[in-house]
N, C-alpha and C positions, 0 to 999 in steps of 0.2 A: 342643583337644577332638577325639576320634576322628571320622573321616569315616565316614558310613554313609548308606544310603538308607532313609528311613522309608516303608513300604509300607502303604497303607490303601485301595486301590481294586483291583477285579478286573483292570483293564488293567495297572496297575503290577505286580501279582502275576504276571500272565502273562509280562511282560517279564523279571522276575527269574528265574522258573523256567526260561524258555527259555534264558537266558544260563547258568544253572547246569547245565542238561542238556548244554550244549556243552562243559563242562569235564570233566576226568577225575575230579575229586574236589570235594566240597563239605562244609564243616563245618556242623553243625547243633546247635541247643540250643533248649530250650523253657523258659518261665517259667510257674509256677503260683502259687497263693496260698493253699495249705492252712493257712499260719500265720495267715491273716486271715479266710478264708471258710469257711462250712459246706459249700457246694457248690463243690468245686474243679474246675478245668478248665484247659485250656491258654489262657493269656492273652497270650502273646507267643511268637513264633518268630524265631530269629536264624539267618541263613545267611551263610556266607563262602566264597567261592572264593579262589584265590590272587590274584585281581584286585580284588575288591570285597566289601563287606559290606552286607547288607540286614537291617533289623529290621521284621518283619511283624506287623501287628495283626490277628489272626484274628477279633476282635470286630467289626471294620468290614467284613469280607468274607464275604458269605453263602455263597459256594461256594468252599470251600478245597481242592477236588479237585486242582488243579494241584500243590499241595505233596505230596499223596499219590502222585501220578504220579511225582514226582521221587524220593520214598523208594523206590518200587517199581522204579525204573530200575536194572537190574543193571549197566549200562554206566558208571554213576557211583558212585564210592566215597563213602559217607557217613561222615563222621568225627564221633563224639560223644566226650565225656568222661563216663563213667559212663552208658551208654545205657539201662540197665535201666528206670529210672522214666520217662524220656522216651518210650521205645517203648511201654511199657504205657499211659501216659496218651494217647498218640496213637491207640492201638488203642481205648481206652475212649471217647474223644470223637469219633473220626472213622472208626474201623475201618480205619485205615491200616496197612500192612505194609511193613517195610523190608527191602531186600536189599543185599548187598555193603557190609558194615560194617567200620569200624575204630574200636575203642574205646581211647582213650589211657590210660584208667585200668586196663583189663585188661592192656594192653601194659606199663604200669609195674609192675604186680604180677608179671607173668611175668618181667620183667627184674630182679626182686629189689629194686626201689626201696623204701627205707624210708618215704618220704613220697609218697603217691599222689594227693594233692589237686591240683587244677588249678593253683592258685597256686604251690605248691611245685615242681611240674614245670616250669612256665613260667620260674620264676626260675632253676632249676638248668640247664635245657637251652638256654634262649633269653635269659636275663638280663632277662626282662620281669617287672615287678612289677604285679600287679593291684590296683586299688582295692578296698576292702572296705566302702565307705560304704553300699551298697545291698543287702547280703546278705539282709536280712530285709524288703526293700521289698514294698509291696503292689502287685503287678503287675496287679491287677484295677482299680485306679483309672484314671480318664481325666479330663483328659489326663495322659499321662506326661511327666515333666519332661525337659528336654534332658540333664541329668546322669544320670537313670535310663536313658535310651535309649543314651547313650554307654557306660555301665557294661555294659548288656546286649550291645552290639555287641562289646565286648572279650572276651566269653565265647567267641566263635567266631573272632574275627579272627586269633588266633595258632595256632589248632588245626591248620591245614595244615602249618605248619612244625614244630609239636610232633609231629605224626604222622610226618613225615619223620625226625626225630631218634629217636623211639621205634622206628620200623621199622628204622633202621640199627643201633640197639642190639640189637634182637632178632636180626637177621641175624648180628651179631658173636657173639652167644651161642649161635647155632644153634637159637633158640627161635621163630622166625617161624612155623613150622608149628603149634606149640602155640597161638599167638595166633589164627591163621587158623581153627583148629578151634573155638576159643571164639567167635570172631566169627560163625561160621556158625550156632552154636547161638542166638545173639542173635536171629536171624531168626524163631525159634519163640516168642518172648515174646508173651504175651497178657495183657490186664488180668485180674487176679484179685482183686477186692475182697473185703472181709469178708463172710461168709455172712449173708444176710438171714433169720435164723432166730429173731429176737426174743430172742436170748440174749447180745447184745453186753455187757450188764451183767455177765454171769458171766465174761467174759474180761478184766475190769478186774483189775489186779494187787491182790490182797488180798481179792477177793470170796470165794475158797474158804474163808476162815477165818470167814466170817459165819454166824450162826445163820439158820435158815429165815426167821424174822420180819425180821431185819435184811437178809437177801437180798431179801425182798419190798420193803423200804423202798428199797434201792438200785435195784431195778427201776423203781419209781415215780419216783425222783429222776432217774434217767438218762432216762426217757421225758419228764419235764418239761423237762430241759435240752435234749434233742434238739428238742423243739417250739419252745422259745425261740430256739435257735440257727438252726433252719431258717427261722423267721419273720423273723429279723434278718439272715440269711445271714452269720453270724459263726462263727468257729471255736469249737468246744466249750469249750476251756479258757478262752476269753475270757468265757464266761458264768460258769462255776465249774469248778474243777479236780477231778480224781478223788479226791485226798486228802480234800478237804472233803466230798465225797459219801460216802466211806467212813466218815468220822467221824460224819456225820449218821446214817448207817445203823446204826452201833453205838450211838449215844446215844439214838435214837428220841425226839426232843423232841416234847412234846405242845403246847407253846405257844412263841410267839416269845421269851418271857422265858427259856426254857430254852436258847436258842441261845448266850447269853453264856458258858455253862459249857463250850462245845465249843472247846477250844484251837485245833484245826486249822482252824476256820472264821474267816476274817478278819472283823472287825467291819463293814467296808464291805459285804461280801457279805450279812451277816446283816441289815443295815439295808435293803439294796436288794431282797433276795429273801425276807426272813423269812417273810411269810405264805404265799408259794407253797411254800417248803421244808417248812414245818410241814404244809401241806395235803397235799403228796405223801406225807410220812411217815404222816399220818393215814389215807390210803387203805390203807397196809400194815397199820397197827394194827387196822383194821376187818375185815380178812380173817379168815375162820374158818380153823382149823388145816388143814383138808383142802385149802384152796386156796393154801397157801403153796408157793413154788417149791422144787424140790429141785436140788441141785448136779449138774452133769453128771459122770457117771462114765465115764471112758475105760476100755474093757475092756483088761486087761493080757494081753500075750502070755504063753504058758507060759514059766515061768522056765527059762533056760539057765544053769546054775551056772558054766559056763566062759566065758560070753560076755565078761564084763569082762576076764578074763585075756587072751583073744584080742585084744580091742580095744587093750589096753595094749601087747601085743607088736607089733601093727600100727602103733601110734603111735610106738613106739621105732624101728621100721624106717623109717617115714616121716620122722621127725625127723632120722635119720642122713643120709638122702639129701638132705633139705632143707638141712642144714648144708653138705653137699658142694657143692650148687648155689647156695648163698647166696640162698635164696629162703624166704619165709615158709612155715612148715609148712602152715598153713591154706590157702594158695594152691595148694601142691603137691597136697594132697588134704584135703578138709574132714572134720570129725568125723562128720557124718551118713553120708558115703560110707564111711568106715572102719567104722562100725557095721554098715552094710549088708553090707560084705565079710565082717565077722566072723560075721554071721548066716548068710550064704549059703555061706561056705566054698568058693569056687570051686577046682576041682582043677587048673586049668591056665590059661594066659594067654587062651585062647579063651573059657573060661567067665567069666573076670574081665571081658573086654571086653563081654560080653553084659549085664552088670549095668547097671541104670539109673544115669545120672549119672557113669558111669566113662568118661573120654575115652580115645581111642586113644593120645594122647601120654602120658597117665598110665600106660597099660599098658606102653608102650615104656620110659619112664624109671624107673618105680617098680614095675612088675608083678612082676618076679623077686624083689625084696626083700620084697614083701607076701606072695607065695606061700611064700617061705621062712619068714617069720614065722608063718604059719598052720601 
């Protein structure tokens, strides 16, 4: 079983952070439990230097500031694999900001790797095979089993060596500056949760096709599910899934006996929640027409008849360069960025570089081809 230090006291945390800040780099990872809980948060933090690994329990430590201090220390390189969600949740839960980052997933993308998952990269570059037994584990449970802790420790234990291998690969390809520019932008990541505007039900896939009465039913059903999930601190889909809610909204059952005719609603859920589901639909059925919800309408920009043509030309130019570089076209330049370029029609490289989300490395590598396509 892997060696690691389990940290659950302020004194132990202080020791681990002090040791990490004395090193040139440290690998980090977090574990959450959105698959299991209604209220997600950081439930575990793993740290690995080249010398040692620690698994830290943030639930047991009231003041987690020392970890935030480590993240903000520009003298220590922090290695993540797919840092995006980790950095956003650390901002959400603690207000922590990270500096001096290296993301092995981004490095793999820019190196043109076809498989960019951590397990695939560790096996290819280091010959290490990760266990998969606890991929969907509930990290909110306590106590955590020794097997779970060992699994968590392995998520960071090998990252320093993987970072070295990926960095060498980027240098060989002449793409390390690309990666460093991307890593710098990671420092600006902040938590951006869904808007709390009371219209979450309208963002469920399939809601746009509902009639106003059915949309009202969906609103009531979603509100009921949220209440139950919050009370039990259970993930929403573990109460009832979106497909069942949409089917109920379309059928508008007036009694529990009507539930059996709804194919998409499992019989177990009908038995367990039948009266509550019918009651939620009943609230929608009782609404007068004037109080029924209307669907959100996103105002459309004035139609540009040549926009699609320009986007296709940009895609063709992008794809040609991507093929030459043996890199995924979407990594070289994403669709939304191409569409922004097509709308703005920059006249030169300087104008292209001023567009939001366009990186300097993209201007250097791809800019001339894109301007020619325009």
